[in-house]
C-alpha positions in Angstrom: 0.2 0.2 0.2 1.0 3.3 -0.9 0.5 5.9 1.4 0.5 9.3 1.7 0.8 11.5 5.2 0.0 15.2 5.3 1.3 16.2 8.8 5.2 14.6 9.7 5.3 15.6 13.2 4.4 13.7 16.2 0.9 11.8 15.0 2.0 11.9 11.4 5.8 10.3 12.1 4.6 7.9 14.8 1.5 6.1 12.5 4.7 6.7 9.2 6.4 4.3 11.7 4.3 1.6 13.0 3.2 1.2 9.4 6.4 1.0 7.7 7.1 -2.3 11.0 4.5 -3.7 10.4 4.9 -4.3 6.5 1.6 -2.3 5.4 2.8 1.0 4.3 4.9 -0.2 0.9 6.4 3.1 -0.1 5.2 6.8 2.5 5.4 10.0 1.0 5.1 13.2 3.0 3.7 16.0 2.6 3.9 19.5 4.7 4.6 23.1 5.0 7.9 23.0 6.4 10.4 21.4 4.4 12.8 21.2 7.4 10.3 18.3 9.0 10.7 17.2 5.7 13.8 16.7 5.9 14.2 15.4 9.1 10.9 13.0 8.4 13.1 11.9 5.3 16.8 11.0 7.5 14.4 9.5 9.7 13.3 7.0 7.7 9.5 8.2 8.5 8.7 9.0 4.9 10.5 8.0 1.4 9.8 10.3 -0.3 8.6 14.6 0.1 6.2 15.5 -2.0 3.7 17.9 -3.0 0.1 18.1 -2.4 -1.4 17.2 -5.8 1.8 14.6 -6.9 1.0 12.8 -3.4 -2.4 12.2 -3.6 -2.2 11.2 -7.0 -0.1 8.3 -6.3 -1.4 7.1 -3.5 -4.0 4.4 -2.2 -4.7 6.2 1.1 -4.2 9.8 2.4 -4.2 10.5 6.4 -4.3 13.9 6.9 -2.7 14.8 11.0 -2.3 18.4 10.9 -4.2 20.7 13.2 -8.2 20.2 13.5 -8.4 23.5 11.3 -6.2 23.0 8.8 -7.4 19.5 8.2 -11.1 21.2 6.7 -10.0 23.3 4.7 -7.1 20.9 3.0 -10.4 17.6 3.2 -12.1 19.4 0.8 -9.0 19.9 -1.9 -8.1 16.3 -1.0 -11.4 14.3 -1.8 -11.4 16.4 -5.1 -8.7 14.7 -6.5 -9.4 11.2 -5.1 -10.7 8.5 -7.5 -13.0 6.2 -6.1 -10.5 3.6 -5.2 -8.7 6.0 -2.4 -9.4 6.2 0.9 -9.4 9.2 2.9 -8.6 9.2 7.0 -8.1 12.5 9.1 -6.7 12.0 12.6 -8.2 15.2 13.9 -8.9 15.6 17.7 -13.0 17.0 16.5 -15.3 15.5 15.2 -18.1 16.9 13.7 -17.1 19.5 12.3 -15.5 17.7 9.7 -17.9 15.1 9.0 -19.7 18.4 8.7 -18.5 20.1 6.0 -17.7 16.6 3.9 -21.2 15.7 4.2 -22.4 16.8 0.9 -19.1 16.4 -1.3 -19.8 13.9 -4.0 -16.4 11.8 -2.6 -17.9 12.0 0.6 -18.0 8.0 1.3 -14.5 7.7 0.6 -13.5 9.7 3.7 -13.2 8.1 7.2 -13.3 9.5 9.8 -10.7 8.8 12.8 -9.2 9.9 16.1 -6.1 8.2 17.9 -6.7 8.6 21.1 -3.3 9.2 22.5 -0.5 12.2 22.1 2.0 14.5 23.8 2.9 17.9 24.5 6.2 17.3 21.8 5.7 18.2 18.2 7.4 17.7 15.1 9.8 14.1 13.8 11.9 13.8 15.9 9.0 13.3 19.0 7.3 10.6 16.6 7.3 6.8 18.1 6.2 3.1 16.2 4.7 2.0 19.8 2.6 5.7 21.0 -1.1 4.0 19.8 -0.2 -0.2 21.2 -2.7 -0.1 24.0 -5.1 3.0 23.0 -7.8 3.7 21.9 -8.8 4.0 18.4 -12.1 6.5 17.1 -13.9 5.8 13.9 -17.0 8.1 13.9 -20.1 7.8 11.5 -18.6 4.8 9.6 -22.2 4.7 7.7 -21.1 7.6 6.0 -18.0 5.5 4.2 -17.6 3.5 2.2 -17.6 -0.9 2.7 -13.2 -0.2 1.1 -12.1 2.6 2.5 -13.8 1.5 6.4 -12.2 -1.9 5.7 -8.8 -0.6 4.5 -9.2 1.9 7.9 -9.7 -0.5 10.3 -6.6 -2.3 8.9 -4.8 0.9 10.1 -6.0 1.3 13.3 -5.0 -2.9 13.6 -2.4 -2.0 12.0 -1.6 1.0 15.3 -2.3 -2.3 17.5 -4.8 0.1 18.8 -8.6 -1.0 19.8 -11.7 -0.1 18.1 -14.7 2.1 18.9 -17.5 3.1 16.7 -18.9 6.3 17.9 -21.1 9.6 16.4 -19.3 12.4 15.7 -21.1 14.7 18.1 -20.9 11.9 20.7 -17.2 11.7 19.8 -16.5 15.8 21.1 -18.6 15.6 23.9 -16.6 13.0 26.4 -12.9 14.1 24.6 -14.5 17.1 25.9 -14.6 16.2 29.0 -11.5 13.6 29.4 -8.7 15.1 26.9 -9.8 19.2 26.7 -10.4 20.2 29.5 -7.4 18.3 31.0 -5.2 20.2 28.9 -6.8 23.6 30.1 -6.4 22.7 33.6 -2.9 22.3 33.0 -2.4 25.1 31.3 -4.3 27.0 34.0 -2.2 25.7 36.5 1.0 26.1 34.7 -0.2 30.4 34.8 -1.2 30.3 38.1 2.2 29.4 39.6 4.3 31.3 36.9 1.5 34.4 37.9 2.2 33.6 41.9 6.1 31.9 42.2 8.6 34.8 40.7 11.5 32.7 41.5 12.1 29.9 38.1 14.6 28.2 40.2 12.3 27.4 43.7 10.0 25.8 40.7 12.6 24.4 39.6 14.2 22.9 43.1 10.6 21.9 44.9 8.8 20.8 41.6 7.4 17.2 42.4 6.4 14.3 39.9 3.3 15.4 40.4 3.0 19.0 39.6 5.4 18.1 37.0 2.7 15.4 35.8 0.2 17.5 36.5 1.8 20.5 34.5 2.8 18.6 31.6 0.5 19.5 29.1 0.5 23.1 29.5 3.6 22.2 27.5 1.6 21.3 24.5 2.0 24.1 21.4 -0.8 26.6 21.0 -0.6 25.9 17.3 -2.2 22.4 17.7 -4.8 23.8 20.7 -6.2 27.0 19.9 -8.4 25.3 17.0 -9.0 22.8 18.9 -11.3 24.5 21.8 -12.6 26.6 18.9 -13.9 23.8 17.2 -15.5 22.3 20.1 -15.8 25.0 22.1 -19.6 25.0 22.8 -18.4 21.4 24.9 -15.8 22.7 26.0 -17.4 25.4 27.1 -20.2 23.0 29.3 -17.2 21.3 30.6 -15.2 23.9 31.9 -18.6 25.7 34.0 -18.4 22.4 35.5 -14.8 22.2 36.0 -15.2 26.0 38.1 -17.9 24.6 40.1 -16.0 21.8 41.4 -13.3 24.2 42.0 -16.1 26.9 43.6 -17.0 23.8 46.1 -13.3 22.6 47.3 -12.6 26.9 47.5 -15.9 26.9 49.4 -15.1 23.8 51.8 -11.9 25.7 52.6 -13.1 28.7 53.5 -15.7 27.4 55.9 -13.4 24.9 57.5 -15.6 22.3 56.2 -12.4 19.6 56.4 -15.3 16.9 56.6 -16.9 18.0 53.2 -14.2 18.5 51.4 -13.1 14.8 52.8 -16.3 14.4 51.0 -15.6 15.4 47.9 -12.0 13.9 48.1 -13.7 10.7 48.4 -15.9 11.0 45.5 -12.9 11.9 43.4 -11.2 8.7 44.8 -13.7 6.3 42.6 -12.0 8.1 39.3 -9.1 4.8 40.7 -11.9 2.0 40.0 -12.4 3.4 36.3 -9.4 3.6 35.0 -7.1 1.4 36.9 -10.0 -1.8 35.3 
């Protein structure tokens, strides 16, 4: 299978490495606005050749769009304009409702499969790509009934090759759930990092006293705005909903401390502990 990957950074690069390792990809074309990223991907053997968009699409069986969601929405229509009825297109974006809505009336809509690999780190670029990144993680395919059977089968084969467990979901439901289990985590991390930077002016003190707990909590704050501003924008209503709930929960902790109601504070913590039983399954 010849594959073109639009965006050879963390996600696209990791997909490429794994598909090459599994023998699913015979040849991988890299397409990216960054010539530096393309050169790095070529040097790291993530891709076999760097090409322009039109050449890559016309000479591949599968096109994988792995760029920020706002850019993906713009380029997807152009990609669908160029493909034949024998090619498949998939994306790897973190929001899904917007992208499935924008292509719903396109004559080649059935050749597109909306996909989200539930994995990511605060790092970026081809040098951050790791073949085993997706192993054991959830791979979500949205609105599968809108994709042709053979296109869906191709993407299912890709997900299997990435060693992910497959979940089918409606795009709107996906965006609600990811707002709660992914997007709010990033906002919280950014807010905590800004809080510490505002209140603790001594950088050396932060460095010397920061525990592993603090470091893991603010790890996501190192994620780039180029990736996350578009995600928050595309999923604004769901993110606002979860953010309002999060603020409400913070107010409960604040009120418990202000009123010295430590019994209620303990109840809040004990209730939060229930998440352990879910995540440790």
